[in-house]
C-alpha positions as CSV (number, residue, x, y, z in Angstrom):
1,M,0.0,0.0,0.0
2,K,2.8,2.4,-0.8
3,Y,0.5,4.2,-3.2
4,K,-2.1,5.1,-0.5
5,P,-0.6,8.6,0.3
6,L,-0.6,9.4,-3.4
7,I,-4.2,8.3,-3.8
8,V,-5.3,10.3,-0.8
9,C,-3.5,13.4,-2.2
10,L,-5.1,12.9,-5.6
11,L,-8.5,12.4,-4.0
12,I,-8.1,15.6,-1.9
13,F,-7.1,17.5,-5.0
14,V,-10.0,16.3,-7.0
15,L,-12.5,17.0,-4.3
16,S,-11.2,20.4,-3.5
17,A,-11.1,21.4,-7.2
18,G,-14.7,20.3,-7.6
19,W,-15.8,22.0,-4.4
20,S,-14.0,25.2,-5.5
21,S,-15.6,25.3,-8.9
22,S,-19.1,24.7,-7.4
23,I,-18.6,27.7,-5.2
24,N,-17.4,29.8,-8.1
25,A,-20.4,28.8,-10.1
26,H,-22.7,30.6,-7.6
27,Q,-20.7,33.8,-7.5
28,P,-21.6,36.6,-10.0
29,S,-19.3,36.8,-13.0
30,A,-17.0,39.8,-13.0
31,N,-17.9,40.2,-16.7
32,K,-21.6,40.4,-15.9
33,G,-21.3,43.7,-13.9
34,E,-23.3,45.1,-11.1
35,D,-27.0,44.4,-10.6
36,F,-29.2,47.1,-12.2
37,T,-31.9,47.1,-9.4
38,T,-29.3,47.5,-6.7
39,F,-27.6,50.3,-8.7
40,L,-30.8,52.1,-9.3
41,N,-31.7,52.0,-5.6
42,Q,-28.4,53.5,-4.7
43,F,-28.6,56.0,-7.6
44,T,-31.9,57.4,-6.4
45,N,-31.0,57.5,-2.7
46,S,-27.6,59.2,-2.8
47,A,-26.9,62.5,-4.5
48,A,-23.1,61.9,-4.4
49,F,-23.5,58.4,-5.9
50,Q,-25.9,59.7,-8.5
51,L,-23.6,62.4,-9.7
52,S,-20.7,60.0,-9.8
53,R,-22.6,57.7,-12.2
54,I,-23.5,60.2,-14.9
55,K,-21.2,60.7,-17.9
56,F,-21.2,64.5,-18.3
57,P,-21.8,66.2,-20.6
58,L,-24.6,63.9,-21.7
59,K,-24.8,62.8,-25.3
60,S,-27.8,65.0,-26.2
61,P,-27.5,68.7,-25.6
62,I,-30.4,70.8,-24.3
63,I,-32.1,72.5,-27.3
64,L,-34.1,75.6,-26.7
65,L,-35.6,78.3,-29.0
66,S,-34.3,81.8,-28.9
67,E,-36.6,84.8,-28.6
68,D,-37.4,84.9,-32.3
69,G,-39.2,81.6,-31.9
70,E,-37.3,80.0,-34.8
71,T,-33.6,79.8,-34.0
72,E,-32.4,76.8,-32.0
73,K,-29.8,77.2,-29.3
74,K,-27.9,74.2,-28.0
75,F,-26.5,74.0,-24.5
76,P,-24.3,71.1,-23.2
77,F,-26.2,69.0,-20.6
78,T,-23.7,69.4,-17.8
79,Q,-23.7,68.5,-14.1
80,E,-24.9,72.0,-13.0
81,K,-28.1,71.4,-15.1
82,W,-28.8,67.9,-13.8
83,P,-32.0,67.6,-11.7
84,L,-31.4,64.9,-9.1
85,L,-33.8,62.0,-9.5
86,E,-35.7,60.4,-6.6
87,D,-36.6,56.7,-6.4
88,G,-40.3,57.3,-7.2
89,V,-39.3,58.7,-10.6
90,F,-38.5,55.2,-11.9
91,K,-41.7,53.6,-10.8
92,Q,-43.2,51.7,-13.7
93,E,-46.8,52.6,-14.0
94,R,-49.7,53.3,-16.3
95,Y,-52.8,55.2,-15.2
96,E,-55.6,57.1,-16.8
97,Q,-56.4,60.6,-15.5
98,E,-59.9,62.0,-15.1
99,D,-59.6,63.9,-18.4
100,G,-58.9,60.6,-20.2
101,S,-55.2,61.2,-20.8
102,V,-52.9,58.3,-20.0
103,Y,-49.6,58.6,-18.1
104,V,-47.1,55.9,-18.8
105,A,-43.7,55.4,-17.1
106,H,-41.7,52.3,-18.1
107,F,-38.4,51.0,-19.5
108,V,-38.7,51.1,-23.3
109,V,-35.4,49.3,-23.6
110,D,-34.5,46.7,-21.1
111,E,-31.4,44.9,-22.3
112,P,-28.5,43.4,-20.2
113,K,-26.2,46.3,-21.0
114,K,-28.6,49.1,-21.9
115,K,-31.8,50.4,-20.3
116,I,-33.9,53.4,-21.4
117,F,-36.6,54.7,-19.1
118,E,-39.3,57.1,-20.4
119,A,-42.2,58.8,-18.7
120,G,-45.0,61.1,-20.0
121,F,-48.4,61.2,-21.4
122,E,-49.3,59.0,-24.3
123,E,-49.6,60.8,-27.6
124,S,-47.6,63.7,-26.2
125,E,-44.0,64.6,-25.7
126,I,-42.2,62.7,-23.0
127,D,-41.4,64.4,-19.7
128,L,-38.4,62.3,-18.9
129,R,-36.0,60.0,-20.7
130,V,-33.0,58.5,-19.1
131,E,-30.5,56.2,-20.9
132,F,-28.4,53.8,-18.7
133,Q,-25.5,51.9,-20.1
134,L,-23.3,49.2,-18.5
135,I,-19.7,50.3,-19.1
136,N,-16.9,47.9,-17.9
137,G,-19.4,46.3,-15.5
138,T,-20.6,49.6,-14.0
139,W,-23.9,51.3,-14.7
140,Y,-23.9,55.0,-15.9
141,V,-26.4,57.5,-17.2
142,V,-25.1,58.5,-20.7
143,D,-28.0,60.5,-22.0
144,S,-31.2,62.2,-20.8
145,Y,-34.1,64.5,-21.6
146,T,-36.0,66.2,-18.9
147,G,-39.1,68.4,-19.0
148,W,-37.1,71.0,-17.0
149,Y,-35.5,71.9,-20.3
150,G,-38.3,71.2,-22.7
151,F,-38.4,72.8,-26.1
152,D,-41.1,75.2,-25.0
153,L,-38.6,76.8,-22.5
154,P,-37.2,80.0,-24.1
155,A,-33.4,80.0,-24.2
156,E,-33.4,83.3,-22.3
157,E,-35.0,81.5,-19.3
158,L,-32.4,78.7,-19.1
159,N,-30.4,80.3,-16.3
160,E,-33.5,80.7,-14.2
161,S,-34.5,77.1,-14.7
162,V,-31.0,76.0,-13.7
163,K,-31.2,78.0,-10.5
164,Q,-34.5,76.3,-9.7
165,V,-33.0,72.9,-10.4
166,Q,-30.1,73.6,-8.1
167,E,-32.4,74.7,-5.3
168,D,-34.3,71.5,-5.6
169,N,-31.0,69.6,-5.8
170,N,-29.9,71.2,-2.5
171,I,-33.1,69.9,-0.8
172,F,-32.4,66.4,-2.3
173,K,-28.8,66.5,-1.0
174,E,-29.9,67.3,2.5
175,M,-32.3,64.3,2.5
176,H,-30.0,62.0,0.5
177,P,-26.3,63.0,0.8
């Protein structure tokens, strides 16, 4: 039985290798990235986290009409213009109002590496559009449209709207640092 120690070592190696791979099979893959639901919860409950997960300036600029009502002016969508978003904003829902209009909020794209959330009244312009993208395993906002800077806002009133957004953001930051 001079081979017994060799067999025992081989058996230990095989068992530990099998046990190790069964443990690794239950761990999330590093390539998969972070869980979107967990990310979104943290995103909407921490101002600092939210701002750290937005790729500024966003892809789409803010486009407003100048005083003449015809000329478009483009402004980069930068951090100072970003309205911090609370958790209720991303609640998926559909409801009819008393006047018969229907409000819809849902993910129009829900892919493993890309999610686009839209909210607004059917057969009308959207109030909010947020595009999330998984980049190197981490979720970021890469584009957005918000009613704060809708096309009906005159370009000359942009600074006033930005001030209001910043005031609202300060309240959010107090509640959700």
